[in-house]
N, C-alpha and C positions, 0 to 999 in steps of 0.2 A: 741726773738720776732722780727718781721719783720716790725713793724710800724716805721714811721719816727719820728724824735724828736718832730716835731710840732704836730703830731697826738697824741703822748704820752702825751705831755704837756696838750693838750685839754682833754684827757681822765682823767688825774689827777683831773682836776676841776670838772669832772662829777661824781666821786665816791660818795662823800657826798650827793649831791642833789638827785641822783638816788636812793640811799639807803633811804634817807629821805622820798621820795615819796612812796617807798615800805612800810615803816613803817606807813605812813599816811593811807594806805589801812586798817591797823589794827584798826586805830582810827575810820574809816568809819564803820567797822564791829561792833565796840563797841556799837554804838547807832542806827544803821539802823533798826534792828529788832524792837527795842522799838518804833521807829517812825511809823512803819507800823502795829504793832499789834492792836492798837485801831480800825483801819479800818477793819482789818481781823476779828475782833470780831463782826462786824455788821452783822445782819441777811441777808442783801442783798449781802454779800461777802461769807466768809466761816463759819460764826457764831462760831468762835473759843471758845471753853470752857476753863475753868481754866487749865485743864490738857493739852489741846491742846496748850495753850499759853506757859505753862512751857516746853512742848516738843520742840516747834520751837525756844525758847530762848536758851535752854541748849544744844540741839543737835549739834549746831555749835561749842560750846565751847568744847564738847567732841572731835569733829573732829580736832580742833586746838590743843588740848592736844596731840593727837596721831601724828599730823603733826609735832609739835615741836620736839617730841622725835625722830621720824624717819627721817625727812628731816634734822634736826640738825646733826644727825650722818652721814647721807648721804653726807652732805656738806663737812665733813672732808675727805671723800673718793673721790668724783668726782670734788670738787672745789667749791669756792664761786660763781663764775660767772654763771656756769651752773645751780646750785641749785637756785639762786635768780631769774634768768630769768624763769626757769621752774615753780617755785612756783607762781610767779606773773601771768604767762600765765594761769596756771591751775585754780587758784583762780578766775581770771577775767572771764574766760569762764563759770565756774559754777555759778558765781554770775549773769551773764547775763541770764543764764538758769532759775534762780529763778523768773525772771520777767514773765516767761511763765508757771509757775507751776499751775496746775489746782486745787490742793487741798493741805491740810496741810501735808499729808503724803509725797507727792512728794516734796513739799517745804522743809520739814525737811530733806529728803534724800539729796537734792541738797545743803542745808546748811551744812550738815555734810561733804560732799565731798569738798565743797568750803573751809571749815575749815582745811582740810588736807593740802591744798596748802598754805593757809594764815598762818597756824601755823609755816611753815618753813621760812616765810619772815623775821620775827623779829630776830631769832638767827643768820641767815645768814647775814642780813644787819648789825647787831651790830658787828659781827666778822670782816666783811670787813672794816667798817669805823675805827675800832680800828687798824687794820693791815695797814691802809693807813694814820694813824695819826702820828704826830711827837712824838718822845720819851718824856714821861712825861705828855702827854696831852690826855691819853686814857679816863680819867674820863669825861673831857669836850666833847670829841668826842661822847661818849655814850649818855650823857644827851642831847647834841644838836640834834642828830639824833632822839631821842625819843620825841622831841617837835613835830615832825610830827604826832605822835600818838594823841596828844591832839588837834592839828590844824585840823586833820581829824575829830575828834569827834565834835568839835565846828562847823566846816563847814557843816557836814552832818546834824546836828540838825537844823542849820539855813536854809539849803536847803529844809528840810522837810516841813517847814512852807509854803514855796512857791510852792513846786513841788506837794505834795500830794493832796491838795485841787483842783489844776488846772489840773494836768495831771494824777493823780492816783498813787497808791502805787507802781505799777510795775516800774514806771520810776525811783524810787530810786535805783533799782538794775541795770537798764540800765546805769544810771549815775555812779554807783559804778564800772562798768566794763569798762567805757570809757577811764580812764587813761591809761589802757594797750595799747590802740591803738597808743599812743605816747611813753609810757614808754618802752615797749618791744623793738621796733626798736632802740630807743636810747641806751638801754642796749646792744643790739647786736652790735651796732656800737662803743660805747664809753666806755663800762665797762671793765677794765682790770682784769686779774686774780691776786689774792693776792700773793705777793712775799713770805709771810710766809707759805702759802699753798704749793707753788712750792718747797721751800727749804725743807719742811717737807716730800715731796714725791720724793726727790732725783733729782729734776730738777734744779740743782744748777745754771747752766749757765743762764737759763731763769730768775731765781730769782734774780741773781746779776744784770742782765740788768734792770729788773723792779725797783730794789732798787736804782740803779744808776740814772735812769731817774726821779724817784719820790722823791729822797733825803731821802730814808729810811735806817734804820739799819736792817740787817737780824737778825731774831730771831734764837736762837739755839734750834733745835727740841729735843735735848737730854732730856729725862724725864723718870720716872719710868713707861714705857708703857709695857703692857703685850705682850708676843711674838705673840699672835694671833691678836693683834689690827691692824686695817686697812684692814682686809680681808673682813669683812662685816659690815653693819651698826650696827647689833646686837653686834658684837664683839667690835666695837668701843665704844658703849654705856656701855658694860660690863666692859671696862677698867676703867670707872669712879668709879667702886666699888672695884677696886683692891687696894692693899696696896699703900699708898702714896697719893691717891685721896679720899679714903672712907670718912674720917672725913669731909672734905669740901663738898663732894657730899651730905651727909646727911644734913649738915648745910644749904647749898644752897637750897635744896628741901624744908626744913621746913620754911626757911625765905621767900622764894618766895611764898609758900602757904599763909603765913600771909600777904605778900605784896599785892597779887592780890585779896585776900579776901576783903581787904580794898578798893581797886580800884573799883571792880565791885559791892561790897555791897553799897558803897556810890553813885556811878553813878546810881544804880538801885532804891535806896530807900530814898535818902536824902530828896528830895522835899516832899515825902509823910510823912516822920517822922516829918519834920518841920511844915507841915500843922496840924499834930496831936498836935503839941505844940502851936497851935493857932496863928501862924505867918501869917499875910496877905502878902504873898510874890508875889502874882500875878502869872504870867506865870512861870511854873516850869522850862521851858527852860532857862529863864534868870538866875535862881538860879544855874543851872548846868553850865551855861556859866561862872559865877564868879568862880566856883570851878575849872573849866578847865583852865581858864585864870591864876589862882593862880598856877596851875600845870606848865604851860609854864614858868612863872616867876621863880618858884622854881627850875626848871631844869637848867636854866642858872647859878644860884647861886651854886647849888649843884655840878655841874661839876667843877667849879673853886675851890671849897673847897676840892673836892675829889683829884684833882691834887696836892693840897698843902699838905694835911694831910693823903692822902690815902683813897681809896674807902671804906675799912672796917670801919675805924674810922668815916668817913662821914656818912656811912649808919647807924651805931649805933646811931649817933646823930640825923639823920633824922627820924628814927623810933621812937626814944624817943620824939622828937618834935611833931610828929604825934599823939602820945599817949596823950600828954598834951593838944593839941588843940582840939582833939576829945572829951576829957573829958570836956573841957570848953564849947563846943557846947551845953552841957546839961543845961547851965545857960541861962535863958531867958534875952535877951538884946533888946534895941531899934533896929529898922530895919536897921539903918546905921551900928550899931555895929555888928549885926549878919552877914551882908555882909562882913565886914572886917574880922571877925572870919572865915567865910567860905573860903575867899580868902587865908588866912594864912594856914588854914587846907589843902587846895589844894597844897600850896607850899611844904608842908612836906610829905603828904600821897603819892602822886604820884611819887615824886622824890626818896622816900625811896626804892621803888621796882627797879627803874632804877639804883640806886647805887649798888644794888645786881648784876645787869647785868655788871656794870662796874667792880665790884670785880671779877666776873667770868672771864671776858676778861683779866684782869691784872694778874690773878693767875693760868692760864692754858696755856700750850704750844700750838703752832698752830695745831698740829695733833689731838688734842682733844678739841680745843676751841669751835668750833661750836656745837659739841656734848654736851659739858657742858652747853652752852647757851641754847640749845634745852631742856636739862634736867631742867634747871631753869624755862624756860617758860612753859614747860609741867607740872611740878609739881605745878607751880603757877596757871595753868588753873583749877586744882582741887579746889583750893581756890576760883577761880572765879565762880565756880558752887556753892560752899558751902556758900559763903558770902550772896548772895541774898536770899538763902533758909533760913538761920538763921534769917536774918532781917525780912523776910516775916512771919516767925513763931512768932517773937516778936510782929509784927504788928497785926497778927491775934489774939494774946492774949491781945491786947490793952495796951502793955507796951513798944512799940517801942521808945517812948520818956518818960523818958530819958535813958532807959536801952539799947537801940540800941547804943547810944554813949559810954556808959560804956563798952559794949562788944567790940566795935571797939577800945577803948582805951587800953583794955587788950591785944587785938590782936597786936596793935602797940608795946606795951611793950614786948610781947613775941618775936616779930620780932627783936627787939634790943638785947634781951638776946640771941637769937639764933645766930645772926651774931657775937656776942662777942666771941663765941666759935670757930669761923673760924680761920684758920691758914694762915698767909700771906706767899706766896711763891715768892722768887726772881727768875725771869726768866732772862736768859743770852742772850746776842746777839752773833750771830755767828761771827767767825773770817773770814775775807775775804781773 
């Protein structure tokens, strides 16, 4: 590398915040369609039907699933820096285009394409912050960067209250694209390439220079990697299903499915279920705000616990805790009590899935780490689609309360059981 020591020092401080903002965009996307759908359902807009609403909500998730799988694998081939900058740029341009969509079909196509870019942001950002974190703090690094997801969700929901009535739904997508105006130039200037990626691709001299400047230990890329790995994104993804990785790959896919089923099922239907339970909760946005505030608090605790006892053990505990509190939500409580229960539920549910990402990062060598994170996020997106569908069916049958919480509790227990089957792998540091 040819940067000066001063520039390198500044770049070090930029890695975590730039990745945090990239993850924040995922939080924006979690709630933005939900904020504009009621407007698009009006006769003077697009008069969205039930089928049309389902289409515009789910098509973006399908794009994100494909993007996570493909961009995650591509990241292990072309580098963290290029992939993250490209994903943010692509997502932001397509999000801006959504503001000019003339109908639901064009809007859906643009949402799908935007999802392809956004799907690659999360696995790439998590891989990068882990590879720039100090040894023994990968759990905290993962959970801290994922707070951006919930900050993005809360901020977007709050903006919608002000922006949509005064400026129109289109401005939500303009605002969603604006961060790239600052973020992309900052990334181009200040985001270094990962030393772990460099050493895994034979660029040892550059990797040692990055490690020296940023106080990192180089990771040993030696691992049971198939001989064809690294040639294409498909071959890199195929490596995860080779001997040595297969068990954890299946476990990670199943557990992430359960984790994101809970995240999206709760964010989509929790206020509706609680209204069915005859709670006078007022604005549903305030209810979701408590849930996501609990998620932010839970992430900070989960990261510290994961660094102390391991991401696998912490994840099992968090999925188990999620199951308990989800079951307890089926009990009618005074309004103050239910808000406390929702806060605690948020602490466990959302952190449980993030601990899966922390486990993936800690148990895969650098040449397949982003691919594995992409697999985790991609498999999880299937759960993100299934969760709201299951809960919607329970609501249509008139049994969302209490059975919605019982179903969610079982999903949490299955997540804990699945993660318990995972095998912890000890990764080595490279000798200098």
